VOMAR-463563 format. One record per residue (C-alpha): x, y, z. Coordinates in pm, whole numbers, plus 50000, padded with zeros to 5 digits. Example, Ala and Ser with C-alpha at 12.3 -4.5 7.8 and 13.67 -1.06 7.14 Angstrom:
REM VOMAR-463563
512304955050780
513674989450714
//
This chain:
REM VOMAR-463563
068346437911404
068706406811627
066276388511397
068466393311091
071596383611285
070006351311408
068676342511060
072156347510909
073726326811189
071276297911142
071796297910765
075596296210799
075926270011067
073256244010995
073276216310737
069516210210748
068616244010590
070876235310299
068806204210226
065616224710248
067076250410007
068166221909777
064606208409772
063306242909677
066016246109410
065226212709247
061456217509256
061736252609113
064096241508836
061936211308752
058726231308713
060416259108511
062026233808275
058746215208217
056696246808163
059356262107938
059556231507712
055806225507700
055036262507661
057726266407396
056336236307211
052866251507215
054176285407097
056116268906813
053056249306714
050826280106712
053366300706516
053956273406258
050246266306222
049496302906154
052396306605910
051356275805717
047646283605710
047446321405699
045016340505919
041836328505748
041186299105518
038446296005256
038256258605199
036086234505005
036716207105260
037156183804962
039906174104718
037546182504429
037666219404525
035216247504453
034556268104141
034586305904080
037576309604310
038996338404104
035836358704168
035996350104536
039646360204535
038866394104380
036076400504630
038266391004925
041186412404809
038896442804788
038116440605162
039696465905397
040206437705648
042426417805408
046056425005326
046666396605078
045126364204953
046096336204716
044666302904596
046306270504707
045536237004548
046036206604769
046376170704650
048196138404727
050536118004514
053886100804480
057386112104392
060146089904258
063536104004356
066666084104272
064626052004250
062906058404582
059116062204570
057606083204848
054046094704928
053706132604949
051216160405002
051246183004696
050456220004709
050026240604397
050996276504474
051606310504324
054856317304507
054946355304486
051356357604616
051926331104884
054976350205005
052756380405073
050366359005276
052576335605483
056186346105415
056836316505188
060256328905074
061566327705432
061056289905442
063346283205142
066486267105278
069176271605013
070636302504854
072636302704533
075886310204720
075496279604945
074876256604651
077676271204439
080056261904722
078866226004686
079286226104309
075576231804238
073406260804136
069716268304171
067926257403856
066346284403636
062826278303770
064096290504108
062966324903994
059406316304090
060316295604394
063166317004520
063716354304494
061276370204246
063696399104197
066056375804010
063546368903734
062556390303438
058946379803499
058546370703863
054996357303823
055716335303522
055216299103636
057866273303560
056616240203424
059626220403538
060096232403896
059336216304230
060366225204587
060466196404834
060436196205213
063896193905364
062996160605531
061526146105212
065106143105089
066216108805224
069926116305177
070316145805414
072706145705708
073016171705983
075916184906185
076006190006563
074336223906529
071446209306333
072436223905994
071866203405682
074786194605457
074586212705125
076636184804968
073706161005018
071146184704872
069166171404574
068686205804419
069246202304045
068106166004039
064946154903866
062056134904003
058796120903874
055596134404029
052456113104005
048966122904113
045496109504042
042716133603929
039236128604073
035846133503916
033326155804092
031856123604235
035246114004379
036056086004134
039646080304019
040706090903671
043826082403473
046976091803670
048956122503563
052766123603554
055356151203535
059136150803521
060256180003738
063546196103839
064096201804212
064856238804238
065036242704616
064146227304950
062056243705221
062056241205599
058986253105785
060196239306120
057136216506152
058476181506094
055226166705960
055156193005687
058876192005606
058776154005573
055696151605352
054986183205149
056146194804808
055336227204623
054636229604250
053216257304026
049496262404078
048556262403709
050516230603641
048916211103926
045506224203827
045926209303479
047306176703617
044186173403835
041936184803545
040566213003757
041526240703512
039006260603314
038026241603000
035276238302740
033016208002714
030416197802457
027036187502596
023866174002433
025896159802143
024576130901932
025996095701928
028736106701684
029796135801904
028306161801674
025896190101746
025106200902095
026696231302250
029956241302416
029936251302778
032806264902986
033656246103305
035236270703551
038526263003717
038576250404074
040816252404378
040666236004718
041606266104931
042186303404945
044576315005218
044106350105352
046336373705548
044406398705759
045216435805745
046996450806048
044706463806319
041766440806248
040916413106497
040926377906358
037166373106397
036446404906201
038656393205916
036906359605913
033416375105916
034286399105633
035756371005420
032736349205492
030306376205377
032316383305060
032476346104978
028746341405032
027876371504810
030136359004530
028746323804539
025186337204544
025846356304218
026796323204056
023776305004209
026026281604406
024196266404702
027046248204876
029536275604955
033046268305084
033806270405454
035536300905603
037596293005913
040446308806107
043826292506151
042896285706514
039786266706406
041756248106141
044246235106400
041976237806702
041936201106796
045726197806799
046286231006979
043696222607243
045266188607302
048726203707352
047306231307575
045536205607793
048656184207806
050736214007917
048216221908191
048066185808310
051836180808317
052336214208494
049696205208753
051336171508820
054766186908865
053346213609096
051786186109308
055156168709318
056716201609423
054676201209742
057646181109870
059436214309904
056826226610152
056996194010346
060796195110347
060846230710479
058206223210742
060066192210863
063396210310871
062006239511067
060236217211313
063546200111388
065226233911421
062546245811663
063126215011879
066896220411864
066656257511941
064176254612227
066686267912483
067616296712248
063926305312219
063656304512601
066616328512633
065176352312376
061786352412548
063466357612888
065346388712770
062186404212629
061626390712279
057916390012194
055996360412056
055656379211727
059406385211719
060136348011764
057666339911487
059256365711257
062686349511306
061546315911173
059346330810901
062326351510789
064386319710799
061876303010565
061816333710342
065606333410314
065636296410222
062876302509963
064686331909804
068046314409786
066616281209668
064266295709407
066886319209257
069416291009232
066676269509078
065896296908827
069546299108725
069826261308697
066646258908487
067766287208256
071136270608202
069506237308117
066656250307899
068836272907686
071256243907623
068786215407580
069636209907214
073356208907291
072676184707578
070656162607344
073446163207083
075966152607350
073746124307474
073066113007118
076776113207031
077856096107354
075056071307418
073166070007087
069856080707245
067716110507146
065246123107403
063456145107146
062216126206839
060976150806573
058626124406432
056826124106768
057076160706865
056656176506516
059646199906552
063286191406489
064586212806778
063636213307145
062106246707253
064866265007438
063306297307562
062346305907921
059236327507951
060106354908205
056516359008325
055986321808389
059446318108545
058806348108773
055486333308884
057146300008965
059926317009164
057346337109357
055346305409421
058446287709552
059186316309793
055596316809919
055656278809957
058796281210169
057196307110397
054066285210426
056266255510514
057846275710795
054536289410921
053486261311157
056956256111313
057246293911357
053866295011531
054886265911759
058136284111844
056246315911932
053956296512169
056886282812374
056736289712745
060046307112832
060426289113168
059836254513018
062066263212722
064966272312952
064606239113135
064436219612804
067146193112758
//
């Protein structure tokens, strides 16, 4: 009991332990904030990458695409390991919106199918009610880019529709909570889409143009995508790129007569696949790879498309962020060694100051182990108090980081989180309980370690010399 009483007395009456606890608090909060932001950034990146790519990707690795994709699609959909699959055609081009010409990444999609694979509908930003309030309404083609239930034929493609990334629109403004103004939406406007078809050898052909109505805007949360991508109907883009199925005459004479007609199969650049529940990612990939190889072999195609997982597709970026998180965390942990040094220094000074008290305790029968337990308990108390206060401080800061940034931006005109640099338009604001618990435990252990040597020195005091200490 005397140990607890002495620990409580020392904590109440000394200023030095408060500085030691403050050091533990700041180091704990600093490490939790860094790990939470970096870990949240990595989690957001992984989630967005998987949502944008699907579980498995069958890709040509080329803008000229691969043929017989419909047969591959049928074979893949028949697999038990696959829940859904859809073709996606990728290209690059320009849009002219209100006399502004911008480079974009174009994706030709079948919206209803893509929604089954990656939850495409959830990325659409505007609803009819929001736009009606602003004096607008979703254009008729929104049936295939919005809610299929609103259309008589949900799968019927619209020739005049395009969905643009929310950041592609150069006129948007945002409020303090990060919401976009519906009054600056360009839904209902028209733009000109230009793209350049390629031959199978990669040579440029005559550019293709389309005048399209903007029927919605999408927000994936990944800034690079939202600022550069547009969605158009798959069949329309396929014809613009001259990758649709068509007939050609070969072996004709100089006047274009004779010869024979052959059918050139349509092509796509990718097939995105959603794995069935319960199947590991590598099993889904292997099954899709086998089905693709069998289908291509039936058509005597030697160069088959690649089959990769979403992790392989974004592996370089994910690995870089993971390594950066580990490096930054390691550096901040090294910096946090100051907490151990601060505790050790504080306790050494306390041992010197309490030498006579130690002599009295030893003289009335306190054991060496008892003296050591007093100072170790002292260190434990400082670690517990400091780390818990640090946890609370870190949680308060992390969960309000976006509000703090908005205040700094409004007051000083400086943004600490640039979405063009960090991909996402919001700072990750979630504290992982497992990581936070590990950091708190580490801070407590560090405090006890810091008190270990002073506690051992206190226990080795000679009671007679301690009583005579001035």
